[in-house]
N, C-alpha and C positions, 0 to 999 in steps of 0.2 A: 469865189470867182475862179474859174478854170483858166489857166494860162494857155494861150494858143501860139503855135509857131506860125510865123509869117515868112515863108520862104522868099517871097518877093521883096519884102523890106530887108530881110537878111542879105539877100543877093545884092541889093542896092547898096547897103552899107559896106559889105565886104569888097565889092568890085568898084563901085563908083565913088564912094566916100573915102575909103581907106586903101584903095588900090595902089596908091603911090608910096605906101609905107611898107618897108621890108618886114617879112616874118609874120604877117597877120594871117591867122587862121581861126577856125571856129569848130565847135563841137555841139551837137544837139544835147540839151540837158534840161530836165525838169519842165518840159513843155515850152522851152525857149532855146537860146544858144548861149554858150560861153564863148567869149572872144579872148584870143591869146595872141601875144607877140612871142614867137618861138614857143617856149613851154610855160610861159607865165600868163595866168589869167589877169585881165585888166578890165574887163567889161562884160556885160550881158545884154542880150536882146530878149525882151519879153513883151508880148502883146504889141508888137511893132513899135517899141520904144527902146532907144539906145541908152544904156547906163554905163558909167565909168566908176571904178573903185575910188573911194574917197577916204580921207582921214582928216585930222585937224590941220594938216598943212595945205590942203586945197579945197576943203569943203566950202569955205567962204566964197570962192570964185563961182562955184555953182549956185550958191544962194543968191548972189548978186544978180544972176540972170533969172532968178525966180524958179530955179530947178527944185524938184522935190525928190526925197529919198524913195528908193524902190520899196514898196510895201506889198504884203501878201496876206492872204487868209488861208490857213491850213485846212485840211479836211475836217479836223475836229473843231473848227470855228475860231481857233486862236489866230490873232493877227500879229504881225511884227514887221520890222523894217530891217533892211541890210545896209551895209556900208557902200551902197552904190546909188549915185544920183543921176538923174536925167541929163543927157548931154544937150546943151542949148543948140538950137538950129544954127545960130550965128557961128558957133564953133565948128559944126559939121560943114559949113559952107566955106571955111577958111582952112585950106590944106596945111598951112604952116602952124596955125593955132591948134588944129586937131592933132598934128604930130606932137606938139609940146604937151598937150593934155594927156595923150596916150602915154608918153614917156613918164609923166608924173604918176599916172595910175599904175603903170608897170612897176615903178620904184616902190610905191606904196604896197603893192601886192608882195613884192620881194621882201620888204621890211617886215610885213606882218607874218610871212612865213618864217623869217628868222626868229622873230619874237616868240612864235608858238613852238618852234623847235628847241628853244632855250628853256622854256617852262617845264 
C-alpha cells in the first residue's frame, strides 16, 4: 500500500487540533508527515491518520481506546510496525488531554534518543 499525503488533514491537525500548543511543526517524510515539538519528533501523520510515539509507559492508554500500532508494507513485501499508535478521536477533541499526550510522546522520543546514543 502506498502512503498518501493528505495536506487537508495535516493542516487540520497542525492548525485546528494542535494550534494551541507551543512549538508544533511538521515536515514531509515518507509519503506522510513527521510531527515535532521544537526539534523532537513525537508523531506522524500517514494516510490521514494521526499517530503518537509510544513505549511501555503509555502504550496501554492507547490500547484502552482501541488504538492500533502504525503498520506498513515495504516495496519488497515485508510488513512491520513502528512504535507509533493511532491517537484516539476523544484525545484530539480535548485540548488539555492532547497537550498531555504530546508531552508524554516527546519525552519518550527524547528518552529513546538518549538510549540509542549511549549504545
